[in-house]
Each structure stands twice: as C-alpha cells, then as structure tokens.
C-alpha positions as CSV (number, residue, x, y, z in Angstrom):
1,M,-25.7,-125.6,226.5
2,K,-28.1,-123.2,225.2
3,S,-29.8,-120.9,227.5
4,S,-33.5,-121.5,227.9
5,R,-34.1,-117.9,228.4
6,K,-36.2,-116.5,225.6
7,K,-35.3,-113.4,223.8
8,P,-37.6,-110.5,224.5
9,P,-40.2,-110.0,221.8
10,I,-39.8,-107.2,219.3
11,E,-41.7,-104.2,220.6
12,I,-44.7,-103.6,218.6
13,F,-45.8,-100.0,217.8
14,R,-48.7,-98.9,219.7
15,S,-51.2,-96.9,217.8
16,E,-51.3,-94.1,220.3
17,E,-47.6,-93.8,220.3
18,Y,-47.3,-94.0,216.6
19,M,-49.6,-91.0,216.3
20,K,-47.3,-88.9,218.4
21,P,-44.8,-87.0,216.1
22,K,-42.0,-86.8,218.6
23,Q,-42.1,-90.6,219.2
24,K,-42.1,-91.7,215.6
25,L,-38.4,-92.6,215.4
26,K,-38.2,-94.2,218.8
27,P,-39.7,-97.6,217.8
28,L,-37.4,-97.8,214.7
29,I,-34.3,-97.1,216.8
30,T,-35.4,-99.6,219.4
31,L,-36.1,-102.1,216.6
32,V,-32.7,-101.7,215.0
33,A,-30.8,-101.6,218.3
34,S,-32.6,-104.6,219.8
35,N,-32.5,-106.8,216.7
36,S,-29.0,-108.2,216.2
37,D,-30.0,-109.4,212.7
38,N,-30.2,-105.8,211.4
39,K,-26.7,-104.7,212.3
40,G,-25.4,-102.1,209.8
41,F,-28.9,-101.2,208.6
42,I,-28.7,-97.7,210.1
43,F,-25.6,-97.1,208.1
44,I,-27.3,-98.1,204.9
45,V,-30.2,-95.8,205.6
46,A,-27.9,-93.0,206.3
47,L,-26.1,-93.5,203.0
48,V,-29.4,-93.6,201.1
49,L,-30.5,-90.4,202.7
50,I,-27.2,-88.7,201.9
51,G,-27.5,-89.9,198.3
52,I,-31.0,-88.5,198.0
53,L,-29.9,-85.2,199.5
54,A,-27.0,-85.1,197.1
55,L,-29.2,-85.8,194.1
56,V,-31.7,-83.2,195.1
57,G,-28.9,-80.6,195.7
58,T,-27.3,-81.4,192.3
59,T,-30.6,-81.1,190.5
60,S,-31.3,-77.8,192.2
61,V,-27.9,-76.5,191.2
62,M,-28.3,-77.6,187.6
63,T,-31.8,-76.1,187.4
64,T,-30.7,-72.8,188.8
65,T,-27.7,-72.7,186.5
66,T,-30.0,-73.4,183.5
67,D,-32.4,-70.7,184.6
68,I,-29.6,-68.2,184.9
69,K,-28.3,-69.1,181.5
70,I,-31.9,-68.8,179.9
71,S,-32.4,-65.5,181.7
72,D,-29.1,-64.2,180.5
73,N,-29.7,-65.3,177.0
74,Y,-33.1,-63.7,177.0
75,K,-31.7,-60.5,178.4
76,T,-28.9,-60.2,175.8
77,S,-31.3,-61.3,173.0
78,S,-33.7,-58.5,174.0
79,Q,-30.9,-56.0,174.2
80,A,-29.7,-57.0,170.7
81,F,-33.2,-56.6,169.3
82,Y,-33.7,-53.2,170.8
83,T,-30.2,-52.1,169.7
84,A,-31.1,-53.1,166.2
85,E,-34.4,-51.3,166.4
86,A,-32.6,-48.2,167.5
87,G,-30.7,-48.3,164.3
88,I,-34.0,-48.4,162.3
89,H,-35.3,-45.3,164.0
90,D,-31.9,-43.6,163.8
91,G,-31.8,-44.1,160.0
92,I,-35.3,-42.9,159.4
93,N,-34.7,-39.8,161.6
94,R,-31.5,-39.0,159.7
95,L,-33.3,-39.1,156.4
96,L,-36.1,-36.9,157.9
97,N,-33.8,-34.2,159.2
98,G,-31.4,-34.1,156.3
99,A,-28.4,-35.8,157.9
100,I,-28.8,-38.4,155.1
101,I,-29.8,-36.8,151.7
102,D,-31.4,-38.6,148.9
103,D,-30.2,-36.6,145.9
104,S,-31.2,-39.2,143.3
105,K,-34.6,-40.7,144.0
106,T,-34.5,-42.8,140.9
107,D,-31.0,-44.2,141.3
108,P,-31.2,-48.0,142.1
109,V,-27.7,-48.0,143.7
110,W,-28.1,-44.9,145.8
111,N,-26.2,-45.0,149.1
112,G,-25.4,-48.7,148.4
113,T,-21.9,-48.6,150.0
114,A,-22.7,-46.5,153.1
115,A,-23.0,-48.0,156.6
116,Y,-23.9,-46.2,159.8
117,T,-23.8,-46.7,163.6
118,S,-26.0,-45.1,166.3
119,V,-24.3,-43.2,169.0
120,G,-24.4,-45.2,172.3
121,F,-25.6,-48.4,170.6
122,N,-23.7,-51.4,169.4
123,N,-25.4,-51.5,165.9
124,V,-24.7,-51.1,162.2
125,F,-27.3,-50.2,159.7
126,T,-27.6,-49.5,155.9
127,L,-30.2,-47.4,154.1
128,I,-30.9,-47.9,150.4
129,H,-33.7,-47.7,147.8
130,K,-36.0,-50.7,147.4
131,V,-35.4,-51.9,144.0
132,D,-37.0,-54.5,141.6
133,S,-35.2,-55.3,138.3
134,E,-32.9,-52.3,138.7
135,T,-35.9,-49.9,139.1
136,V,-36.6,-48.0,142.3
137,L,-40.1,-48.8,143.7
138,N,-42.4,-46.0,144.8
139,D,-45.4,-45.8,147.1
140,S,-48.9,-44.8,146.0
141,N,-47.9,-41.1,146.1
142,G,-44.9,-41.6,143.8
143,N,-42.3,-41.3,146.6
144,P,-39.4,-43.8,146.6
145,L,-39.5,-46.7,149.0
146,Y,-36.5,-47.2,151.3
147,V,-35.0,-50.3,152.9
148,I,-33.1,-50.0,156.2
149,T,-31.4,-53.1,157.6
150,S,-30.0,-52.9,161.1
151,T,-27.9,-55.4,163.0
152,G,-27.7,-55.1,166.8
153,T,-25.4,-57.1,169.1
154,S,-25.2,-57.6,172.9
155,S,-22.6,-60.1,174.3
156,S,-23.1,-63.2,172.2
157,S,-26.6,-62.3,170.9
158,R,-27.2,-60.8,167.5
159,K,-30.4,-59.5,165.9
160,V,-31.1,-58.3,162.4
161,L,-34.1,-56.2,161.5
162,E,-35.4,-54.9,158.2
163,A,-37.9,-52.1,157.6
164,V,-39.4,-50.8,154.4
165,F,-40.7,-47.3,154.5
166,S,-41.5,-44.1,152.6
167,L,-41.3,-40.4,153.5
168,A,-44.3,-38.1,153.7
169,Y,-44.4,-34.5,152.7
170,D,-46.9,-31.7,153.5
171,P,-48.7,-30.8,150.3
172,I,-48.0,-27.3,149.0
173,F,-50.7,-27.4,146.3
174,N,-54.1,-27.6,148.0
175,D,-56.0,-24.9,146.1
176,S,-57.0,-23.7,142.7
177,L,-55.8,-20.3,143.6
178,L,-53.8,-19.2,146.6
179,G,-52.6,-15.7,147.1
180,C,-50.6,-15.1,150.3
181,D,-51.5,-11.4,150.4
182,G,-54.9,-11.9,148.6
183,V,-56.8,-13.0,145.6
184,Y,-58.7,-10.5,143.5
185,A,-61.0,-11.4,140.6
186,S,-62.4,-8.4,138.7
187,S,-64.3,-10.5,136.2
188,S,-66.1,-13.8,136.4
189,I,-64.1,-16.9,137.1
190,E,-64.8,-20.6,137.6
191,T,-63.0,-23.1,139.8
192,D,-63.5,-26.8,140.2
193,S,-61.3,-29.9,140.5
194,Y,-60.4,-33.2,139.0
195,N,-57.7,-35.9,139.3
196,S,-55.3,-36.3,136.4
197,D,-54.3,-39.8,137.8
198,S,-57.9,-40.9,136.9
199,G,-57.8,-39.4,133.4
200,T,-58.2,-36.1,131.6
201,Y,-60.4,-33.3,132.9
202,G,-63.0,-34.0,130.3
203,S,-63.2,-37.7,131.0
204,Q,-64.5,-37.5,134.6
205,P,-67.0,-35.7,136.8
206,H,-65.8,-32.4,138.1
207,G,-65.2,-32.1,141.8
208,N,-65.7,-29.3,144.4
209,H,-62.1,-28.9,145.6
210,G,-61.5,-25.7,143.6
211,N,-60.6,-23.7,146.7
212,I,-59.4,-20.1,146.9
213,S,-57.3,-19.2,149.9
214,T,-54.9,-16.8,151.6
215,T,-52.2,-17.2,154.2
216,N,-51.1,-13.8,155.5
217,S,-52.8,-11.7,158.2
218,G,-55.4,-9.4,156.7
219,A,-55.3,-10.9,153.2
220,T,-58.6,-10.4,151.3
221,I,-60.5,-12.3,148.7
222,T,-62.8,-10.7,146.1
223,I,-65.0,-12.9,144.0
224,A,-66.2,-11.2,140.9
225,S,-69.8,-11.1,139.7
226,S,-71.3,-14.2,138.1
227,S,-68.3,-16.3,139.3
228,D,-68.8,-20.0,140.0
229,I,-66.6,-21.3,142.8
230,N,-66.8,-25.1,143.3
231,G,-64.9,-25.3,146.5
232,N,-64.3,-23.3,149.7
233,V,-63.2,-19.7,150.1
234,N,-60.8,-19.3,153.0
235,S,-59.6,-15.8,153.9
236,T,-57.3,-14.6,156.7
237,G,-58.9,-11.2,156.1
238,N,-62.2,-10.1,154.5
239,I,-64.3,-11.7,151.7
240,T,-66.4,-9.9,149.2
241,I,-68.8,-12.0,147.0
242,N,-70.2,-9.8,144.3
243,S,-73.5,-10.0,142.5
244,S,-74.8,-13.4,141.2
245,A,-71.6,-15.2,142.2
246,N,-72.0,-18.7,143.6
247,V,-69.8,-20.4,146.2
248,H,-70.6,-24.2,146.2
249,G,-68.8,-24.8,149.4
250,N,-68.1,-22.9,152.7
251,A,-67.0,-19.3,153.0
252,N,-64.6,-18.7,156.0
253,A,-63.0,-15.5,157.0
254,T,-61.1,-14.0,159.9
255,G,-62.5,-10.6,158.9
256,N,-65.8,-9.4,157.5
257,I,-67.9,-11.1,154.8
258,T,-70.0,-9.1,152.3
259,M,-72.5,-10.8,150.0
260,N,-73.9,-8.5,147.3
261,S,-77.1,-8.9,145.2
262,S,-78.1,-12.4,144.4
263,A,-74.8,-13.9,145.6
264,D,-75.1,-17.4,147.0
265,V,-73.1,-19.6,149.4
266,F,-74.4,-23.2,149.3
267,G,-72.5,-24.3,152.4
268,D,-71.9,-22.7,155.8
269,L,-70.5,-19.2,156.4
270,N,-68.1,-18.5,159.2
271,T,-66.7,-15.0,160.0
272,G,-64.6,-13.7,162.7
273,G,-66.0,-10.2,161.9
274,S,-69.4,-9.1,160.6
275,L,-71.7,-10.4,157.9
276,S,-73.6,-8.2,155.5
277,L,-76.2,-9.7,153.1
278,V,-78.0,-7.5,150.6
279,S,-80.4,-7.7,147.7
280,S,-81.5,-11.4,147.7
281,A,-78.1,-12.7,148.8
282,R,-78.6,-16.2,150.2
283,I,-76.8,-18.6,152.5
284,Y,-78.0,-22.2,152.3
285,G,-76.2,-23.4,155.4
286,N,-75.6,-22.1,158.9
287,V,-73.9,-18.8,159.9
288,N,-71.4,-18.4,162.7
289,A,-70.1,-14.9,163.4
290,T,-68.3,-12.8,165.9
291,G,-69.6,-9.4,164.9
292,N,-73.0,-8.2,163.7
293,I,-75.2,-10.0,161.1
294,N,-77.2,-7.7,158.9
295,L,-79.8,-8.9,156.3
296,T,-81.5,-6.5,154.0
297,S,-83.6,-6.5,150.8
298,S,-84.9,-10.1,150.7
299,S,-81.7,-11.7,151.7
300,Q,-82.0,-15.1,153.4
301,I,-80.2,-17.6,155.7
302,D,-81.7,-21.1,155.4
303,G,-80.0,-22.5,158.5
304,N,-79.3,-21.2,162.0
305,A,-77.5,-17.9,162.7
306,I,-75.4,-17.4,165.8
307,T,-73.1,-14.5,166.7
308,A,-71.5,-12.9,169.7
309,G,-72.8,-9.5,168.3
310,N,-76.2,-8.4,167.1
311,I,-78.6,-9.7,164.4
312,S,-80.6,-7.3,162.3
313,L,-83.2,-8.2,159.6
314,S,-85.0,-5.7,157.4
315,S,-86.8,-5.4,154.0
316,S,-88.3,-8.9,153.7
317,S,-85.2,-10.7,154.8
318,D,-85.5,-14.1,156.5
319,I,-83.7,-16.5,158.8
320,I,-85.4,-19.9,158.4
321,G,-83.6,-21.4,161.4
322,N,-82.8,-20.0,164.8
323,A,-81.4,-16.6,165.5
324,T,-79.1,-16.4,168.5
325,A,-77.2,-13.3,169.5
326,G,-74.8,-12.2,172.2
327,G,-76.5,-8.9,171.8
328,T,-79.9,-8.1,170.4
329,V,-82.0,-9.6,167.5
330,N,-83.9,-6.9,165.7
331,V,-86.6,-8.0,163.2
332,D,-88.2,-5.2,161.2
333,S,-91.7,-5.3,159.7
334,G,-91.8,-7.7,156.7
335,A,-88.7,-9.6,157.9
336,S,-89.0,-12.9,159.8
337,V,-87.2,-15.5,161.9
338,S,-88.9,-18.9,161.5
339,G,-87.0,-20.6,164.4
340,T,-86.5,-19.4,167.9
341,I,-84.9,-16.1,168.9
342,A,-82.4,-15.9,171.7
343,Q,-80.9,-12.6,172.8
344,S,-78.1,-11.8,175.3
345,Y,-76.7,-15.2,174.9
346,A,-73.3,-15.6,176.6
347,G,-72.5,-19.2,175.6
348,Y,-71.0,-18.4,172.2
349,P,-67.6,-16.6,172.1
350,G,-67.6,-16.1,168.3
351,Y,-65.8,-17.6,165.3
352,P,-62.0,-17.7,165.8
353,G,-61.2,-17.1,162.2
354,I,-58.8,-18.7,159.7
355,P,-55.3,-19.1,161.2
356,T,-52.4,-17.6,159.3
357,S,-49.9,-20.0,157.8
358,L,-46.5,-20.0,156.0
359,C,-46.6,-18.4,152.6
360,D,-43.4,-20.2,151.6
361,P,-43.3,-23.5,153.4
362,L,-40.6,-24.6,150.9
363,D,-38.2,-21.8,152.0
364,T,-37.5,-20.9,148.3
365,T,-34.3,-19.0,148.9
366,S,-32.6,-21.9,150.8
367,Y,-34.1,-24.4,148.3
368,F,-32.6,-22.5,145.3
369,N,-29.3,-22.2,147.0
370,D,-29.0,-25.8,148.0
371,N,-30.7,-27.6,145.0
372,V,-30.8,-25.2,142.1
373,A,-27.6,-23.1,142.1
374,P,-25.4,-26.1,141.4
375,I,-27.1,-26.6,138.0
376,T,-25.1,-23.4,136.9
377,S,-22.0,-25.6,136.5
378,D,-23.4,-29.1,136.7
379,N,-25.5,-29.3,133.5
380,N,-25.8,-30.8,130.0
381,N,-25.5,-27.6,128.1
382,G,-22.5,-29.0,126.2
383,E,-24.9,-31.3,124.4
384,L,-26.9,-28.5,122.9
385,S,-26.5,-27.7,119.2
386,G,-28.0,-25.2,116.8
387,T,-28.6,-21.5,116.9
388,P,-31.1,-21.1,119.8
389,Y,-28.4,-21.4,122.4
390,N,-25.5,-19.0,122.8
391,S,-22.8,-20.8,124.9
392,S,-21.0,-17.6,125.7
393,T,-24.0,-15.7,127.2
394,K,-26.0,-18.8,128.1
395,V,-29.0,-17.2,126.4
396,F,-31.6,-19.5,124.7
397,S,-33.6,-17.7,122.1
398,L,-35.9,-19.5,119.6
399,S,-36.9,-17.2,116.8
400,S,-40.4,-17.0,115.3
401,S,-41.9,-20.0,113.4
402,N,-39.2,-22.4,114.5
403,S,-39.0,-25.5,116.6
404,Y,-36.5,-27.1,118.9
405,T,-36.2,-30.1,121.3
406,L,-34.6,-30.2,124.7
407,G,-33.9,-33.5,126.4
408,T,-33.7,-37.1,125.4
409,T,-36.3,-39.8,125.7
410,G,-35.7,-42.0,128.8
411,Q,-32.9,-39.8,130.2
412,S,-32.6,-37.1,132.8
413,K,-31.0,-33.8,131.6
414,K,-30.2,-30.5,133.3
415,Y,-29.8,-27.1,131.5
416,Y,-28.8,-23.7,132.6
417,F,-29.8,-20.5,130.8
418,S,-29.4,-16.9,131.7
419,S,-32.7,-16.3,129.9
420,L,-35.1,-18.3,127.7
421,S,-37.4,-16.8,125.0
422,V,-39.6,-18.5,122.4
423,S,-40.9,-16.1,119.8
424,S,-44.4,-16.2,118.3
425,S,-45.7,-19.3,116.5
426,S,-42.7,-21.4,117.6
427,D,-42.6,-24.8,119.3
428,L,-40.3,-26.0,122.1
429,T,-40.6,-29.7,122.7
430,I,-39.4,-31.5,125.9
431,R,-38.3,-35.1,125.9
432,G,-37.4,-37.2,128.9
433,D,-36.9,-35.7,132.4
434,V,-35.7,-32.2,132.0
435,T,-34.7,-29.7,134.8
436,L,-34.3,-26.2,133.5
437,Y,-32.7,-23.4,135.5
438,V,-33.4,-20.0,134.0
439,N,-31.5,-17.3,136.0
440,G,-33.5,-14.6,134.3
441,N,-36.7,-14.3,132.3
442,F,-38.8,-17.1,130.8
443,T,-40.9,-15.8,127.9
444,F,-43.3,-17.5,125.5
445,S,-44.7,-15.1,122.9
446,S,-48.2,-15.3,121.4
447,S,-49.2,-18.6,119.7
448,S,-46.0,-20.3,120.8
449,D,-46.3,-23.8,122.3
450,L,-44.5,-25.7,125.0
451,D,-45.0,-29.4,124.3
452,L,-44.2,-32.4,126.5
453,T,-44.0,-35.8,124.9
454,S,-45.7,-38.7,126.6
455,D,-42.7,-39.6,128.7
456,A,-41.6,-36.1,129.5
457,K,-41.4,-34.1,132.6
458,L,-40.2,-30.5,133.0
459,T,-39.1,-28.8,136.2
460,L,-38.6,-25.1,135.7
461,Y,-36.6,-23.0,138.2
462,V,-36.8,-19.3,137.3
463,T,-35.5,-16.2,139.0
464,G,-37.0,-13.5,136.7
465,I,-40.3,-12.8,134.9
466,V,-42.5,-15.6,133.6
467,S,-44.7,-14.6,130.7
468,I,-47.0,-16.9,128.7
469,G,-48.4,-15.0,125.6
470,S,-51.9,-15.1,124.2
471,S,-53.2,-18.3,122.6
472,G,-50.2,-20.3,123.8
473,K,-50.4,-24.0,124.6
474,V,-48.4,-25.2,127.6
475,N,-48.3,-28.9,128.2
476,A,-51.6,-29.1,126.4
477,S,-50.9,-32.3,124.4
478,N,-50.3,-35.9,125.3
479,D,-51.2,-36.8,128.9
480,K,-51.7,-33.2,130.0
481,K,-50.7,-33.8,133.6
482,P,-49.9,-30.6,135.6
483,A,-47.5,-32.6,137.8
484,N,-45.3,-33.0,134.7
485,F,-44.7,-29.2,134.4
486,L,-43.7,-27.6,137.7
487,I,-42.8,-23.9,137.8
488,W,-40.7,-22.8,140.8
489,S,-40.1,-19.0,141.0
490,S,-37.8,-17.2,143.4
491,A,-38.9,-13.8,142.0
492,S,-39.8,-11.1,144.5
493,S,-42.4,-8.4,143.8
494,A,-42.0,-5.0,145.3
495,S,-45.8,-4.6,145.5
496,N,-49.0,-6.5,144.7
497,S,-49.0,-4.7,141.3
498,D,-45.4,-5.6,140.4
499,Y,-46.3,-8.7,138.4
500,K,-43.5,-11.3,138.0
501,I,-45.8,-13.9,136.4
502,S,-48.2,-13.1,133.6
503,L,-50.6,-15.5,131.9
504,T,-52.4,-13.9,129.1
505,S,-55.6,-14.4,127.0
506,S,-56.8,-17.6,125.5
507,S,-53.9,-19.7,126.8
508,D,-54.3,-23.3,127.8
509,I,-51.9,-24.2,130.6
510,Y,-51.4,-27.5,132.4
511,A,-49.0,-26.7,135.2
512,A,-48.4,-26.1,139.0
513,I,-47.0,-22.7,139.8
514,Y,-45.2,-22.0,143.1
515,A,-44.2,-18.3,143.4
516,P,-44.6,-17.2,147.0
517,G,-42.8,-14.0,146.5
518,A,-44.3,-13.0,143.1
519,A,-47.5,-11.1,142.2
520,I,-49.3,-13.0,139.5
521,N,-51.5,-11.4,136.8
522,I,-53.9,-13.6,134.8
523,T,-55.8,-12.0,132.0
524,S,-58.8,-13.0,129.8
525,S,-60.0,-16.5,129.0
526,V,-57.0,-18.4,130.5
527,D,-57.7,-22.1,131.2
528,L,-55.4,-23.3,133.8
529,Y,-55.3,-27.0,134.9
530,G,-53.3,-27.5,138.1
531,S,-52.7,-25.0,140.8
532,V,-51.4,-21.4,141.4
533,R,-49.6,-20.3,144.6
534,G,-48.3,-16.7,144.6
535,K,-47.8,-13.7,146.8
536,Y,-50.8,-12.0,145.2
537,V,-53.1,-13.3,142.5
538,R,-55.1,-11.0,140.3
539,I,-57.5,-12.2,137.6
540,S,-58.3,-9.1,135.5
541,S,-60.6,-10.9,133.1
542,S,-62.5,-14.2,133.0
543,G,-60.6,-17.4,133.6
544,N,-61.2,-21.1,134.4
545,F,-59.1,-22.8,137.1
546,H,-59.3,-26.6,137.4
547,Y,-57.4,-27.8,140.5
548,D,-55.7,-31.2,140.0
549,Q,-55.9,-33.2,143.2
550,A,-53.0,-35.4,142.0
551,L,-50.8,-32.5,142.9
552,Q,-51.2,-33.3,146.6
553,S,-48.7,-36.0,146.2
554,I,-45.9,-33.7,145.0
555,A,-42.9,-34.4,147.2
556,V,-40.8,-31.2,147.5
557,G,-38.7,-29.8,150.3
558,N,-38.1,-31.5,153.6
559,P,-40.2,-34.5,154.6
560,T,-42.4,-34.1,157.7
561,N,-43.2,-37.8,158.5
562,Y,-42.8,-41.3,157.4
563,K,-44.9,-44.4,156.7
564,I,-43.8,-48.0,157.6
565,I,-44.7,-50.3,154.8
566,S,-43.2,-53.5,156.3
567,W,-41.1,-54.6,159.3
568,R,-39.5,-58.0,160.0
569,E,-36.9,-59.8,161.9
570,I,-34.4,-61.4,159.5
571,D,-32.1,-63.1,162.0
C-alpha cells in the first residue's frame, strides 16, 4: 500500500538568494540531490566540463605551438635575408677597396666562375658584369654595371637577393687649366667650355666652366692682358689679373689679388689676403677679404665690400654697395661709397681661402707600377710589321712624309715602345682601342698628324718628354672627342722651367693631359680641346683652351663610391 505522504515540493529559487554569488550552486545541488529522477546527472555535467576544459587546453597548446613556429620561421627568414644582404655589401666593398679587381671592364664573362663568402655570415655571393647580348652594359657615365647575387641561409630558411650597381669615381679633369704649383699666362688666352657628348665645339653654345686652378700651397695664377676667362679662377696663392683681362666668373684666392688697369671680374671676388684695384679695374659682384681693400684711379666695386682689414678709396674710385671693415674705411675726395659705411666691425673673420688638395689623386707612380708596367711584356708588338718599329730596341720611328696604322678596328691592342717619334709631314693613324706605353719620349714633329678613326680610342702612358710640333693635328678629325685620347705622364720636372710637355704653335689638340709631376709649356696659337693638369702650366703666347665637360665621367684610379641601380629579392 502506497504511502499517502506526499513528496516535498522541489525547492524553488528565491530571487534574493539567486542574486547572492556564494549561494548560486546550492539550489542546483539541492535539486539534483533531492530529485531521484536526476540520478547520474552530476556525473554527466562533470564529464562535459572536463571535455570543455580539455578542448580549451588542447586549442591553447596548438595555438601556442603554431605561434612559436611562426615566430621561429620569421626569425630565421629575417636572419637569412640580412645574411644575404651582408653579402651584397661585402661584394661592393671588395670592389671599392680593390680586394676584387675589374681588370677587363668590357669583358662579358669577367669573374663568371668566382664565388665568395662573407666572414662570420652563412652566405655565398657572385659578382659579374651586367650583360646584354654578350655586351657589357654601362651607366650614364660610361662605367660598367655590375650584378651581385647573394644567397643567405639560417636554419631551414633561404633568401636570395640581387643588386645592380655601378662604381663612382672622383673626377680628375675639372678645369681648362690646372697647375699644381701655378699657372702663368704671359700673353692673352681664352678659356670656355662645351660638352663633346652633345656634339662638336662649333655646334653648341659655349659655356662658362673654363676654370683655371691650383692645388698646392702658395701656388699663383697670372692672367695675361686682354685674356678672356669664361669660368672661375681659383688659386691657393695669389692672383694677378692684368690689364683689360676679363674673368666671367668668380676670382678666389688664399693670398692677395691684384687687378690692373681695366681688368674686370664679372662675378664675386674672394681673397684671404688683400685686394688692390687700379686704373678702372672693376668687380661686378661682391668682395669678401681678410686683408686690406684698396681702390684707386676710377676703379669700382658694384656690390658690397667686406673685410677684416681696412678699406681705402681714392682717385674717383667707387663702391656702389656697402663698405664694411674690421678696421677703418677711408674715402678720399672724389671717391664715394653709395651704400652704408661700417667701421670696426668684429662680426666678419675674413675669407678662409682656397683649401689645398692633392696634385696627384691618381698616385701616378703606383698606377704605373700596377697597371702600366705589365705592358712591357704583355703586348701585341709581335703583330707589328714594316720599318717604323725596331723589335730589338723597341723604338718606333716614322720617317718624314710617311704614314702608318696602329691597332685593328673593333679590337683592343697594347703596344710597348722605348720611344716613339713621328717626323714632319707624317701621319700615324689609330684604329680600335689602343693602349700605348712609351717608356721614353713621345715626339710629333711639325705638320705631323695623329688621327683617330671614328671607332678609335688611344690611351698613352709616357715616362719621358711629350712634344707636339707646330701645325700638328692631334685627334682633330672624325668625332674629335678629347676622352678618346688620354695622355698619362709619369715624368718629373726638377723645376717649373724644366718642361716635360711642350705643345707648340698653331696645333689643334683634342686630348686630356694628366701630368702632375711635369712642367708644361704651351706656345703660340695652340687650340686645345679637353683639359690640362700639370705640375706647372706656362702659356708663353696666345692660346685657346676649351674645357670638355664630358671628361668629368672619366673613370680612372680607385673608385670612391657606388650607386645602386636596382635591388630585388629573387627567392
């Protein structure tokens, strides 16, 4: 018989108890414990909770493991990238410092089998010329392009980078005339500039880069009367500008500057010494000086004049701008200063002057030893035929009214002579790319010509005297590019009058001359297109000097920098 006793009702949650956190689980436990129909429910709940916790734990472990792997892969990938990048920089630096030498800038297979590694890095890199159709590609300055490919590894990661670059060189031909110890013109000269890459001298407007400069301390520049300088005059010593000479640029000197009657400077004038203007001399720009500024006899400064010294004006001389002096400003009767006058001014220390620089940045002695001397034995003399060349004495002598050809079109040739002479009214023709090492004198007599065909280039290394006779024509036909005839002289003059290079009257010469140890004498009516750099340059009669700006791209000696053309990640 069933009991009539009723089961107690299931306890209902009271809202006030439900809202108490510590009592939340009590009704559920009471419910489960007091309800015989829910036996085993707590076990199921426990299993579900354990499953959830296991799933969350497993997911967390998997996520953490994946993150670790991603982080490790990123780390090793980055390490491989930077290891490959280190190879790029290592290869460029080796080429810059001479550890890797490009001795054949036109060879499409140069260095093709070499592979290198960087110390302390797990990489391998190669360095070759950039080639298209078996031809080495060049940059805008004519320097070869290089391709460096570097592979870096780290653990299981691998990166491959490629860079295309070219080398940069400091230009050594920046002036019409450069004399390390000085430049002296005793008769009128003219300088200007053009760019042979844009055409011939006569086919383009003439520029104002016909500079005259010095490099050594105390070196002086003298500009002859009636000269016309279309460029700057830069002296590490004194400058003298004689009567009626014009400088269509700036005049800058470490020492004193003297301007004689009716001489003009159309730019600014800067002197670390004193300035003297006489007899209608005129400066169209400003004047900056360290010493005294003296104007006499109707001389004039159109701009401002400032100096750490004194300023003196007399005899109808004028300063149109301001006159500022660390000392006094003295204006005599008849002279004038149109601007303001300031005396005892302490705010200007003076012009610092032109810094000295290397006369021989190429280091000619080392360059000849490393690059020129090997031609003594490694040459193409065996291909020469005919009477001009004596194979026993290595003398090349072309007699009067004869002609001869050196080189082959489309090929590079090297020749070694103990001396070379071309007698009057003779012609020596150059074909192809010819390197000529003359371990002695190089002489062209009057009315003899040195002709370069349209594809030709001549590089002359000479240890003795260079003499170009009157009415000679040197590279004065075809494209007439000075960069195609480069003269490198290792001759050394005992004094500034011991001339090792002589260019004589009525000669037309298209060339660049580098002779830092040689005194150079240029006589009447020489027309030189290109550039002259010597120990001392004397122009003893009139001459015209047309600086070719294309010479700034000449790459000789050791490179000083590089230019990245492209950079990419291959793999």
